[in-house]
N, C-alpha and C positions, 0 to 999 in steps of 0.2 A: 709113254714114259720113259721115264729119264732115269737115268742113261742106258739101262738094260733091257727095256724094251723092243729095240729096235738095232740091226746094225747100220743103218742108215742114219743121217741127222736131217734135221727139215729143216729147209732153208731160211726158216725165221730163225734158224738156233747159229748156221755159220756165220753172222756177218760178227756175231757177238764173240764165237771163238777164233775170229780172223781176230777180231780186236786184241784178246787176249794172249793169243798168240806173238801179235806184232809187242806187247809192251814186255812178252818174255825174251824173246831177239831183242834184246839190248845192241849188239851191232848191226841190225836190220841188213843180215844177208840171207834172210829165208829159210834160215834155221836156228835151233836154238841148240848150243855148246855147254858144258860146264861154265864157262867162263861167265857166259850170259848169265846164267843162273848164280852163280858168285856174286856177278856186278849187281844183279837184279835186290836178291838178299844181302847184300854185302851192309848195309845199314841196321837190317835186324838181327843179323847173326856174325858168330866170331869165328877164329878160322880153327876152332877145334875139329877133332876127329870125328864127335857126335855129328856135326854139320856136314863134315867132307863125305861122310856115313849117306846122310840123308841125301845132298844132291846128286852122290852115286847112286843110292836107290831110285830116285826120280827117275836117273838117265836109264836106269836100266827097263825101268817099266815101262817106258816110252820108246825106246830106240829099237823098234822090232828087228830092221835091218841090221840092227848093228855096226853103223857106220860111225860112232859117236857123237849121232846130230839128232836131234830130234824136228823132221821137217811137219809140213801144217798135218800132210793124209795121218801120219803117227799120234800127232796131238789130239788131230778131230776124234781117230779111234781109241784110245786111253778115255776121252772125255764120253765119247759114246759107250765106253764101254764094253766095245766087241772084242773082249779077250775071252779064252776059253779055259775051264780048269783041265786036267788030266781024264775029268768023269766026260768031258760034253758039255757040261753046265755054262752057262756066262756067268761070270765072276768079272764086275766090272772094279776099278780103281775107286771108282767114287761109292760104292758100296763100302768097300774097306775104309772109306774115309769115314763114313759112316758109324760104321761098328765102331773106329776108335773115338768120334765124338760121344756117341751114345755111351759114356763113362757108367749107367747105372744100369744098362740092358733094356731099357723098358721100350724100347723100336720108335724113340722118340728122342728128339734132339730138343733140348730145355734151353733154358736161360743162360743157369749155370756151367752146363755142358757148353755151351755155343762161346759165352763169357772165357772160358778155360784155354778152349781149343785155342780161339781167335790170339792169345795174349800166349800161347805156346809155340804159336807161329811168327809173333812178332806184331801181331797187327792191336792196338789199342781200340775199344771201342765202348763208347758209353752204355749204362745201361738205355737209355732211350733209343741208341742204335740199335741194340740189340733186339729189344720189343717189337722196334718196327720189322727187322731183318724176319723177325720169328711171324709176324703177323701177314708180312708179304707170301712166309711160304705156304700162308693158309692157316695157320695155328694162333692159340691163343696161350697156351701152355709148355707149348715145343712140337715139333714137326715132324713129320713122318719122315721117311728116304723121299718120296717122291717133292715133298715140301722143301725137304733142303736141296734138291736139282733145281725148284725154281728158283731158291734163294742166290744160289751160284750162276744162275746162268744169265742174271741181271748184271 
Protein backbone atom coordinates (compact mmCIF):
# COMPACT_ATOMS: atom_id res chain seq x y z
CA UNK A 1 0.00 0.00 0.00
CA UNK A 2 1.33 3.43 -0.84
CA UNK A 3 2.68 5.32 1.06
CA UNK A 4 1.37 4.72 4.57
CA UNK A 5 1.30 0.94 4.73
CA UNK A 6 4.99 0.51 5.35
CA UNK A 7 7.96 2.38 6.66
CA UNK A 8 10.17 0.85 4.00
CA UNK A 9 10.10 1.48 0.31
CA UNK A 10 10.18 -1.40 -2.11
CA UNK A 11 13.23 -1.72 -4.31
CA UNK A 12 11.01 -1.22 -7.36
CA UNK A 13 9.99 2.19 -6.10
CA UNK A 14 13.43 3.51 -5.10
CA UNK A 15 14.70 4.13 -8.65
CA UNK A 16 11.69 6.34 -9.38
CA UNK A 17 12.21 8.22 -6.14
CA UNK A 18 15.88 8.70 -6.93
CA UNK A 19 14.98 10.14 -10.33
CA UNK A 20 12.43 12.50 -8.78
CA UNK A 21 14.98 13.56 -6.17
CA UNK A 22 17.59 14.26 -8.84
CA UNK A 23 15.15 16.42 -10.80
CA UNK A 24 14.52 18.58 -7.72
CA UNK A 25 18.22 18.69 -6.80
CA UNK A 26 18.85 21.29 -9.50
CA UNK A 27 22.49 21.97 -8.60
CA UNK A 28 23.23 18.22 -8.23
CA UNK A 29 24.94 18.52 -4.85
CA UNK A 30 23.08 15.55 -3.36
CA UNK A 31 20.56 17.58 -1.37
CA UNK A 32 17.52 19.73 -2.11
CA UNK A 33 17.72 23.33 -0.94
CA UNK A 34 15.26 26.22 -1.04
CA UNK A 35 17.24 27.55 -4.01
CA UNK A 36 16.79 24.23 -5.82
CA UNK A 37 13.03 24.45 -5.32
CA UNK A 38 12.91 28.09 -6.43
CA UNK A 39 14.87 27.18 -9.55
CA UNK A 40 12.72 24.12 -10.26
CA UNK A 41 9.44 25.97 -9.77
CA UNK A 42 10.79 29.27 -11.13
CA UNK A 43 8.96 29.15 -14.42
CA UNK A 44 5.73 28.15 -12.69
CA UNK A 45 5.51 30.55 -9.74
CA UNK A 46 6.13 34.19 -9.04
CA UNK A 47 8.13 35.40 -6.06
CA UNK A 48 5.15 36.38 -3.92
CA UNK A 49 4.94 35.71 -0.20
CA UNK A 50 2.46 32.86 -0.83
CA UNK A 51 4.93 30.99 -3.00
CA UNK A 52 7.72 31.64 -0.49
CA UNK A 53 5.48 30.19 2.23
CA UNK A 54 4.70 27.15 0.06
CA UNK A 55 8.38 26.40 -0.52
CA UNK A 56 9.10 26.99 3.17
CA UNK A 57 6.35 24.53 4.07
CA UNK A 58 7.78 21.90 1.73
CA UNK A 59 11.19 22.29 3.34
CA UNK A 60 9.78 22.20 6.88
CA UNK A 61 7.85 18.99 6.22
CA UNK A 62 10.75 17.17 4.61
CA UNK A 63 13.82 18.50 6.47
CA UNK A 64 13.57 16.24 9.53
CA UNK A 65 17.11 16.93 10.77
CA UNK A 66 16.58 20.70 10.39
CA UNK A 67 19.85 21.36 8.59
CA UNK A 68 18.20 23.44 5.87
CA UNK A 69 18.42 20.74 3.20
CA UNK A 70 16.42 17.69 2.19
CA UNK A 71 18.69 14.69 1.74
CA UNK A 72 17.53 11.61 -0.16
CA UNK A 73 16.67 9.62 2.98
CA UNK A 74 14.41 12.46 4.17
CA UNK A 75 12.83 12.73 0.72
CA UNK A 76 12.24 8.98 0.75
CA UNK A 77 10.60 9.09 4.19
CA UNK A 78 8.23 11.89 3.21
CA UNK A 79 7.07 10.05 0.13
CA UNK A 80 6.79 6.82 2.10
CA UNK A 81 4.58 8.53 4.65
CA UNK A 82 6.96 7.64 7.47
CA UNK A 83 5.70 10.40 9.75
CA UNK A 84 3.57 10.11 12.84
CA UNK A 85 0.93 12.32 14.33
CA UNK A 86 1.07 13.13 18.03
CA UNK A 87 -1.37 10.25 18.68
CA UNK A 88 1.09 7.77 17.13
CA UNK A 89 -0.84 7.13 13.91
CA UNK A 90 0.93 7.48 10.62
CA UNK A 91 -0.02 10.54 8.64
CA UNK A 92 1.70 10.61 5.28
CA UNK A 93 2.20 13.83 3.41
CA UNK A 94 0.59 12.13 0.43
CA UNK A 95 -2.60 11.66 2.45
CA UNK A 96 -2.68 15.41 3.00
CA UNK A 97 -2.15 16.01 -0.72
CA UNK A 98 -4.99 13.59 -1.46
CA UNK A 99 -7.32 15.45 0.92
CA UNK A 100 -6.48 18.76 -0.77
CA UNK A 101 -7.08 17.29 -4.21
CA UNK A 102 -10.39 15.64 -3.21
CA UNK A 103 -12.28 18.93 -3.12
CA UNK A 104 -15.75 17.40 -2.70
CA UNK A 105 -14.62 14.94 -0.02
CA UNK A 106 -16.03 11.86 -1.76
CA UNK A 107 -12.87 9.81 -1.26
CA UNK A 108 -11.93 9.99 -4.94
CA UNK A 109 -9.90 12.37 -7.01
CA UNK A 110 -11.92 12.86 -10.16
CA UNK A 111 -11.18 14.51 -13.47
CA UNK A 112 -12.00 18.05 -12.33
CA UNK A 113 -10.19 17.57 -9.00
CA UNK A 114 -7.01 16.47 -10.75
CA UNK A 115 -7.28 19.13 -13.44
CA UNK A 116 -7.73 21.90 -10.84
CA UNK A 117 -4.85 20.66 -8.72
CA UNK A 118 -2.49 20.39 -11.68
CA UNK A 119 -3.40 23.88 -12.80
CA UNK A 120 -2.93 25.23 -9.25
CA UNK A 121 0.57 23.76 -9.12
CA UNK A 122 1.47 25.20 -12.52
CA UNK A 123 1.17 22.09 -14.65
CA UNK A 124 -1.15 22.09 -17.63
CA UNK A 125 -2.56 18.78 -18.83
CA UNK A 126 -5.04 18.04 -21.57
CA UNK A 127 -8.32 16.31 -20.79
CA UNK A 128 -7.00 13.19 -22.53
CA UNK A 129 -3.86 13.25 -20.36
CA UNK A 130 -5.97 13.54 -17.21
CA UNK A 131 -8.22 10.67 -18.33
CA UNK A 132 -5.12 8.55 -18.97
CA UNK A 133 -3.76 9.38 -15.50
CA UNK A 134 -7.04 8.35 -13.89
CA UNK A 135 -7.10 5.07 -15.87
CA UNK A 136 -3.50 4.46 -14.78
CA UNK A 137 -4.68 4.85 -11.20
CA UNK A 138 -7.30 2.16 -11.73
CA UNK A 139 -10.42 4.23 -12.13
CA UNK A 140 -12.74 5.57 -14.78
CA UNK A 141 -14.49 8.35 -12.91
CA UNK A 142 -11.84 8.95 -10.25
CA UNK A 143 -9.13 7.34 -8.16
CA UNK A 144 -8.86 6.56 -4.47
CA UNK A 145 -5.75 7.22 -2.40
CA UNK A 146 -3.89 4.10 -3.57
CA UNK A 147 -4.75 4.94 -7.18
CA UNK A 148 -3.31 8.43 -6.75
CA UNK A 149 -0.11 6.86 -5.42
CA UNK A 150 0.12 4.74 -8.58
CA UNK A 151 -0.22 7.86 -10.71
CA UNK A 152 2.44 9.76 -8.78
CA UNK A 153 4.86 6.82 -8.68
CA UNK A 154 5.22 6.83 -12.47
